[in-house]
N, C-alpha and C positions, 0 to 999 in steps of 0.2 A: 727208573721209570715211570713202572706204577706206580709210585705217587703223583709224580708228576700229571699223568693223564685220571688219575682221582681229582686230584685237583681245580684241571679244566672244566671237570664234568663240576663242580660242585661250582664252582665260579658261575657257567650258563644258565643254573637253572637256581641259583641263590637268588630270591623276589628283589622286585627293588622297595632300597629303601623309602620310607615314606618320608615326608618333610614332617619337622615338628609346627611347622603351621598350620592351616587346611588349603587344601587346594583350591585353587577360585572357580565356581562350577562355568563349565564353557556356555552354558545357556544365559549365565549373568550379561554377556558381552552383549545380547540381542538387544541391550535394554539400551546400548548406545549406535557404536558403529554398528556391525549385523543390522539393526533396523533401520540405520542409515541406508547404508550400503542397498535394502530390497526396496525399501524406496524408491532411491531414486533408479535403482532399476524396473519399478514398476511405473513409472514416471519418467519415465526417457524413450520408449518403444507405445511412440504414437499410436505411431502406424498400424498399430492392433486393435487401436479403439477407432468406434465409427459413432456416433452420433443418429437418434434418431430420427427417418426418415418420413413426410407428411405427404398426403396422395399429391398434394401442389407441385410438389419437389421442391421444396425447402427442407435442411436437417436444421441438425445439431450438431455445432463444431466448434473447435477447442478454437476461444478466440487469438484472432490476428494482434489484436491493441490493450492494451489494460490501461486504466488509470489506477498509479498508485499510489497517489498520497497526491497532497497532506491531509490528513484528519485537520478538521474545520479551515481548511482553505478553499473549501471551493467544488469541490470532488461533486457533489450532486448537479449543483448548477452548473457546470461543464460539462457531465451526462448528457444529460435537460436539452441543451442546447443545439449538444451534439448530435442528438437524436432526432434532432431538424431533419438532419441529410438522410435522403433515400436511401443511401448505400448502408446505412447507420443501421444496425439491432443490435441492442443495448442487453446485458443479464438486470433485471428490475429492482434486484436488492444487492445488497456484496456478501460474496461468494465465500471468502475468508477461506478457501483452498489452501493458501502458500503457510498460512502463518498459524491455522489450527491444525497442533495436530491430529484428531479425531476425523477433521475432513483429509488433511495429508495419506491419512494411509487409506484414505476408502481409492486411492490412485485415479487414473485419467477417466475410468469409464463415468465414475461418480460427479466428478470435474465438468465430465460433456454432458449432463447428463442437467446440469443447471444453467445451462446454458438458451437461450432463447434461440428461436427456430429462423433461419436465417439463406435468403438463397445462391449460388454458386458467386454472382457479383459482388453480395454483399460481404462487408468486415463486422463480426461481430465483437463486442469489447463488454470486457468486465467492471468495474471498479470496486475499489478494496482498501480505501486510504490509509490501512495500517500498513500495508506491505513497504509501503516506503521507511519506517521507520524497525522496521522487522529482522533480525540479521541475519534469516537464515534463506530469506526470501527470494534475492538474489541468483543464488546459484539452482533456487528450484524450480526460480522460471527459466535460465538460463538452459537448465540438463530438458524441460519441455520442448521452450524453441528456442534457438539463439539466436534468430531473425529478430523476434518482436520487438514491436514499436508502442514506445513507454508513455504514458503522460504523468507530468507533476506538473501539480497548481500547487502554487504558493504563495503566502500572503507575505506581507510585517511582520515577523517573528514574535513581537513584541503583541500586535493585534489577537495572532493568531492562538495567544497564549491568553488571553480574554474572552475570547471566541470557546475555549476547550473548555474555561471554568464556567463559561456562562450555559453552553452544553448541561454537564453533570449536574450544574444549583437547578435548573430549569426539571430536570429529569430527577432530582429528589422530591423534589417541590408538589408536581405531577403525582408521586405517590405518599404525599404528605408525611416526608419526612426530613426532618431539619438539617440543614446542611451548614459546617461555617464559613466566612468570608473569606474573600481570596484573600488577604492579607493575613491573615493566618495560614497560609500557605505560603505566599510567597515572601514572608519575611520568618524568620528561624536565630534567635540569640541573636536580636536588631538587626543582622546581615540578611541579604535578600539568599530564600533558601535556592540553591540549584540544584539541588537534590528533585525538586519537586518535577512530579513527572511532566506533566506542560512544557515545562521550561525546558529538558532534556527530545522532545519534540520537535521544539525547533529549533535544533541546534544543525543547523541544515548540511551543514559540511560533512558531519561526521557520516552521515549514511548517506549520504551523494559518495561519499569514496567505496565505501561498502555498495554499490551500484557499477560504481565506474571498472571495479574489481571485475565484473563479466559482462558490461554492455557500454560499448562506443558511445560517446558527449553525441553524435549526431544519431540516434536510435535511442534518445531519450530528449521529449519537448518540453520544457519549460513554460507552464505559462503563467503570465500572469494575474495571479487569483484579486490582487487590488483594483488591475483593469478591468477588469472582467467587471465585476462588480458596478464600477462608473461608466464605462463604452464596454458593452461585449462585442458587439460583432466585428471589431477588428483582431483583439484575440483569437474568436473563432473560424477568421479565415485564415492565418497564421495556421491554426488544427490542422483543417482543411488541405492548408497546400503540405504539411510533414506527412499525413495519411494517404498523399496523392489522388486523393478524393478529390472531382470535380465542383466546382464552384457552385453549390446552389442556395447557400445559406446566406442570404444578405437581409441589409437593413432592419427593410421594412417586419422582419422575423422578429423585431427587438421594441415595447414600449416600454414605457417610465409609467407604472402606478404609481400615482403620486401617496396614493392609502398608506401603499405597502412602504418606501420610500427602494426598490429597488425594482428591477429592469426584470418583463414577464414578454412570455412567448406568445407569438402567433404564428398557427401555422395549419393553411387550408382553409382562413376562415374563424379559425378555434387557437378562444385566448386562454392562457390557461400561466399559472402562476405558478410561485416553488413551494413547498409546503410551509403553516403558517409558523412553523420553529423556527424559519431563517429567518435573519434580518433581524436577531435580536435585540435588545439594547445591551451592553456590556454595564457592567456592574460598574459602579463613581468608585476610582481608584487617585490614594492622594498621588495629586501633582509630582512632590520629591521622590517618592515611591513605582513611578513609573518612568520618569527621566535615570532613577539607576537601574531599570529591567532593561532599560533601552541603551543602555552605557556599557550594560554587561553583552547583551547581544553583539554591539559595533564592531570584534574582531573576528567571531563567529560568521560575523554579515561578508566581514572583511573576504577572510578564508573562502567564505564558497563565490566569493564576485572571482577570485582569482582560479579556484577551480574551474568553475564552467563558462569564464571565460567574458564577461555579460552583469553587467549590474542592475539593482533594482531599485525602489524613487522608496527606500526604506529609513527609517528613524535612525 
């Protein structure tokens, strides 16, 4: 009996066996799952955050509408045109809150501080085109506001690819840095380079599927970017209805500037056009290569049309 008791005592006080492989430090988890949980918690309690209040009664508030993309689809033009409405308060610059980790870690208070001052009856809008193609963004927006109204402006995918390249090309030119021709990006080993980022950004159905996991289709209004360029007023009318705004923008707010080759805005007698960087001529592309690009997008476009129940006049 004494031997039995002695054995039991030794079993209780025996130290735990150290595994042959070093144990994972619990702090390491904070680099992934733990951090994500904390960020979601930090950005979901929106009622705890308030923006600055101005003496005139306006204040900073979370956006009720976000222009989520797409890059080179006409987001700046859409925001400028929408700003013609007196009930719209728009953030001037792209905030990149939901897609840049260093911004997202700052939480909702930081996000509110980036917003313009607005009155209670106004809708605050921000636009960051990179949101549409960023995998983490839909869930993050949803955690902030499940009833968010989203604006997505799209163009012909092939044209968007060329615009994407053109922007980066001119950015390099302004810095006096060389940049390869578009053919060097589009062609790899004699075939279309489907790994080119500009092409991946134009696979709309892939990115749209991610957004539809969190938001119903009736919370996402798709603006036809090609029509917005050619005849902006009808497209803006649709946006007004989607946001449940009173019809304040009219055809007289737009006029075609022959010198620039696109529509400019007229507001209370003041005329303004988009920045000179808009509407730049695309590079000349070999016809066969352009046709190959358009053929590649045929099936992805078809999938996108089926996904949203709507067709667009794309090649």
